[in-house]
C-alpha positions in Angstrom: -35.4 -10.6 -18.7 -33.2 -12.1 -21.4 -32.7 -15.8 -20.8 -29.2 -17.1 -20.1 -27.8 -19.0 -23.2 -25.2 -21.7 -23.2 -23.0 -20.0 -25.7 -22.6 -16.4 -26.9 -20.7 -16.0 -30.1 -19.2 -12.6 -30.7 -18.6 -12.2 -34.4 -20.4 -13.6 -37.4 -17.5 -14.3 -39.8 -16.7 -17.8 -41.0 -15.4 -18.9 -37.6 -18.5 -17.6 -35.8 -20.9 -19.1 -38.2 -19.1 -22.4 -38.0 -19.1 -22.3 -34.2 -22.9 -21.6 -34.3 -23.6 -24.7 -36.4 -21.5 -27.0 -34.3 -22.8 -25.6 -31.0 -26.4 -26.1 -32.0 -25.7 -29.6 -33.2 -24.1 -30.3 -29.8 -27.4 -29.3 -28.1 -26.4 -25.8 -26.9 -28.6 -22.7 -26.9 -26.8 -20.1 -28.9 -26.8 -16.3 -29.4 -24.6 -14.6 -32.0 -23.7 -10.9 -32.1 -22.1 -8.9 -35.0 -21.4 -5.2 -35.0 -21.3 -5.0 -38.8 -22.4 -7.4 -41.6 -22.0 -11.2 -41.3 -19.1 -12.6 -43.2 -16.1 -10.8 -41.8 -13.4 -10.0 -44.2 -14.9 -12.2 -46.9 -17.3 -9.3 -47.6 -14.3 -7.4 -48.8 -13.1 -10.2 -51.1 -14.2 -10.1 -54.6 -13.5 -13.7 -55.6 -12.5 -16.9 -53.6 -10.8 -19.8 -55.3 -9.4 -21.9 -52.5 -12.4 -22.8 -50.3 -13.0 -26.5 -50.3 -16.2 -27.6 -51.9 -16.3 -24.8 -54.5 -14.2 -26.0 -57.4 -15.0 -23.0 -59.5 -14.0 -19.5 -58.4 -16.8 -18.1 -56.2 -17.7 -14.6 -55.3 -17.0 -13.7 -51.7 -20.5 -12.3 -51.3 -22.0 -15.6 -52.5 -19.9 -17.6 -50.1 -21.0 -15.4 -47.2 -24.7 -15.9 -48.2 -24.2 -19.7 -48.2 -22.6 -19.6 -44.7 -25.2 -17.4 -43.3 -28.0 -19.5 -44.7 -26.4 -22.6 -43.3 -26.3 -21.2 -39.8 -29.9 -19.9 -40.2 -31.0 -23.4 -41.0 -29.9 -24.4 -37.6 -31.8 -21.5 -36.1 -29.0 -19.0 -35.5 -29.0 -15.6 -37.0 -26.6 -12.8 -36.0 -28.1 -10.1 -33.9 -26.8 -6.5 -34.4 -24.7 -5.1 -31.6 -21.1 -4.5 -30.4 -19.8 -6.1 -27.2 -17.8 -3.4 -25.3 -16.7 -5.7 -22.4 -17.2 -9.1 -20.9 -17.7 -9.4 -17.2 -17.6 -12.7 -15.3 -20.7 -13.4 -13.1 -22.2 -16.3 -11.1 -24.0 -17.7 -14.2 -21.2 -17.2 -16.6 -20.5 -13.9 -18.4 -22.4 -10.7 -18.9 -22.0 -9.0 -22.3 -21.9 -5.3 -21.9 -22.8 -3.1 -24.9 -25.6 -5.4 -26.1 -29.1 -4.3 -25.4 -30.3 -5.9 -22.2 -26.8 -7.0 -21.3 -27.4 -10.7 -21.9 -25.6 -13.5 -19.9 -24.0 -16.6 -21.4 -22.6 -19.6 -19.7 -19.7 -19.7 -22.2 -18.4 -17.3 -24.8 -16.6 -17.7 -28.1 -14.8 -14.6 -29.4 -14.5 -14.6 -33.2 -14.0 -10.9 -33.9 -11.2 -11.2 -36.4 -8.4 -8.7 -37.2 -8.1 -5.7 -39.4 -5.2 -5.3 -41.8 -3.1 -2.3 -40.9 -3.3 0.3 -43.6 -0.6 2.5 -45.1 -2.9 5.5 -44.9 -1.8 7.0 -48.2 -3.8 8.5 -51.1 -5.3 5.9 -53.4 -5.3 3.1 -50.9 -9.1 3.2 -50.3 -9.9 4.1 -53.8 -8.1 1.1 -55.3 -8.9 -1.5 -52.6 -10.1 -4.5 -54.5 -9.0 -2.9 -57.8 -5.2 -3.5 -57.4 -4.7 -3.0 -53.7 -4.9 -6.2 -51.6 -4.0 -7.4 -48.2 -3.9 -11.1 -49.1 -1.7 -12.7 -51.7 -3.2 -16.2 -51.2 -6.7 -14.7 -51.8 -5.9 -12.4 -54.8 -2.6 -13.4 -56.2 -4.2 -15.5 -59.0 -5.5 -12.4 -60.6 -2.0 -11.0 -61.1 -0.6 -14.0 -62.8 2.1 -12.9 -65.2 1.9 -9.3 -64.1 4.1 -7.0 -62.1 3.3 -6.5 -58.5 4.7 -4.7 -55.5 4.7 -5.8 -51.8 5.1 -3.4 -48.9 6.5 -4.7 -45.6 9.6 -6.4 -44.2 8.4 -9.0 -41.8 7.5 -12.7 -42.1 4.2 -12.1 -43.9 5.7 -9.7 -46.5 8.5 -12.2 -47.3 6.3 -15.2 -47.4 3.7 -13.6 -49.6 6.5 -12.2 -51.9 7.7 -15.7 -52.4 4.2 -16.9 -53.1 3.6 -14.1 -55.6 7.0 -14.8 -57.3 5.7 -18.2 -58.4 2.9 -16.7 -60.4 3.8 -13.1 -61.2 6.3 -11.8 -63.8 8.1 -9.7 -61.2 7.7 -8.8 -57.5 9.1 -5.6 -56.0 9.4 -5.7 -52.2 9.4 -2.2 -50.7 10.7 -1.9 -47.2 11.1 1.2 -45.1 14.3 0.0 -43.5 17.6 -1.4 -44.8 17.2 -4.9 -43.4 14.2 -7.3 -43.5 12.7 -8.3 -40.1 11.7 -11.7 -41.3 13.2 -14.9 -40.0 16.2 -16.3 -42.0 14.1 -19.1 -43.5 12.0 -16.5 -45.3 14.4 -13.6 -45.6 17.2 -15.5 -47.4 15.2 -17.1 -50.2 13.4 -13.8 -50.7 16.7 -11.9 -51.1 18.1 -14.5 -53.4 15.0 -15.0 -55.7 15.6 -14.0 -59.3 12.1 -12.6 -59.7 12.1 -10.5 -56.4 13.7 -7.1 -56.3 14.0 -5.3 -53.0 13.9 -1.5 -52.6 15.3 -0.5 -49.3 14.7 2.6 -47.1 11.6 3.5 -49.0 8.0 4.2 -48.3 4.9 4.4 -50.5 3.7 8.0 -50.7 0.8 7.5 -53.1 -1.0 4.8 -55.2 -1.6 6.0 -58.7 -4.0 4.9 -61.5 -7.3 5.5 -63.2 -9.6 2.4 -63.1 -6.9 0.3 -61.4 -3.4 0.6 -60.0 -0.8 1.5 -62.6 2.1 3.0 -60.5 3.4 3.9 -57.0 4.9 7.1 -55.9 7.8 6.3 -53.6 10.1 8.3 -51.3 13.5 7.2 -50.1 13.7 7.9 -46.4 17.5 8.5 -46.5 17.8 10.8 -49.5 14.2 12.1 -49.6 14.3 11.4 -53.3 10.8 10.9 -54.9 10.3 8.4 -57.7 7.6 6.4 -59.5 7.5 2.7 -60.2 5.0 1.0 -62.6 3.0 -1.9 -61.2 -0.3 -3.7 -61.7 -1.0 -4.3 -58.1 0.1 -3.6 -54.5 0.0 -6.1 -51.6 0.2 -4.5 -48.2 1.7 -6.4 -45.2 2.5 -3.9 -42.5 0.7 -5.8 -39.7 -2.8 -6.6 -38.5 -4.8 -5.1 -35.7 -6.7 -7.7 -33.7 -10.2 -6.8 -32.7 -9.6 -7.7 -29.1 -9.7 -4.3 -27.3 -12.8 -5.2 -25.4 -11.1 -8.1 -23.5 -7.9 -6.3 -22.5 -7.4 -6.9 -18.8 -9.6 -9.9 -18.9 -7.8 -12.4 -21.2 -4.1 -13.1 -21.8 -3.0 -11.5 -25.0 0.3 -11.7 -26.9 2.5 -8.6 -27.4 0.5 -7.7 -30.5 -2.8 -7.9 -28.8 -3.9 -11.3 -30.3 -5.7 -13.6 -27.8 -3.6 -16.5 -26.6 -5.4 -19.9 -26.8 -4.5 -23.6 -26.4 -5.1 -26.3 -28.9 -8.8 -26.5 -27.9 -9.2 -22.7 -28.5 -9.6 -22.1 -24.8 -8.3 -18.8 -23.5 -6.8 -17.9 -20.1 -10.3 -17.7 -18.6 -12.3 -20.9 -18.4 -15.5 -20.6 -20.3 -14.2 -18.2 -22.9 -12.8 -19.5 -26.2 -11.4 -17.6 -29.1 -11.1 -18.6 -32.8 -10.1 -17.3 -36.2 -8.0 -14.2 -36.9 -8.3 -12.7 -33.4 -6.3 -15.6 -31.9 -2.6 -15.8 -31.7 -0.8 -17.8 -34.4 -3.7 -18.0 -36.8 -3.1 -18.6 -40.5 -5.8 -16.0 -41.3 -7.6 -18.1 -43.9 -11.3 -18.8 -44.3 -10.8 -22.6 -43.9 -8.6 -22.1 -40.8 -11.3 -19.9 -39.2 -14.0 -22.4 -39.9 -11.9 -25.2 -38.3 -11.2 -23.0 -35.3 -14.9 -22.3 -34.9 -15.7 -26.0 -34.9 -13.1 -26.7 -32.2 -14.2 -23.7 -30.1 -17.9 -24.8 -30.1 -17.0 -28.3 -29.1 -14.8 -27.0 -26.3 -17.8 -24.9 -25.1 -20.0 -28.0 -25.2 -17.5 -29.9 -23.0 -17.4 -26.9 -20.6 -21.2 -27.0 -20.3 -21.2 -30.8 -19.8 -18.4 -30.6 -17.4 -16.0 -32.6 -19.6 -13.0 -30.2 -19.2 
């Protein structure tokens, strides 16, 4: 019989690895589960330049290795498996989908989110070679170049403004004739001299050889097809939280992200959530690491009866 652990961590990205370290240091027994490879979305990031403690640009794969090794030093290593549901029980929570269906007194969900894709030809081919889902992560590599952004919400406008600081020109492509972003982001985006907005238009195909060189566009009103040269494409058409397995158990926002309080506690006592899967996350490596720390300390207080 699998012993009951104090804390089960679902997800071995930066938030999960951080939670593991802090939980062990707090004296908790920990089990961590990951359906894919440890590291989360960092594994899809070529270079990272904004993680504190690494003054030189560091490869995403190397940063993951350091985080995994750090958790391993505290005796925690991700076990392969995908949790399909969580069921409350007398001793805490049963994790269905994992071999042996282990039980944990507390749970930390750090399963992240997945950027919504356009689903057009060339998107997968040029991912990491001109196609990006994070301007803060990859914008530096397009300094002085021409880039395009797809989307019309807060993220698309915010990242367009960020890219306009470092790029020669930003072309914002939106499928509608009005941006959905709040005025505080929409107005400066529309008035910026280095941001051009193409309305009522969708990307049909991403073109290039070794990297992105152009986009094939279609106007939704006129059906006119055109091409626009670009060095890169940043896609902001939403994110899909990996929270499907707790629907009906935890309180989620209207997009499916898990709602937490300032201690990362969810609507069910004993379950915390951290990182990109939680509502109102900044979706940055440093933010996930901080969330994981808070979630682990909250779990410790639950175990000790402090809250």
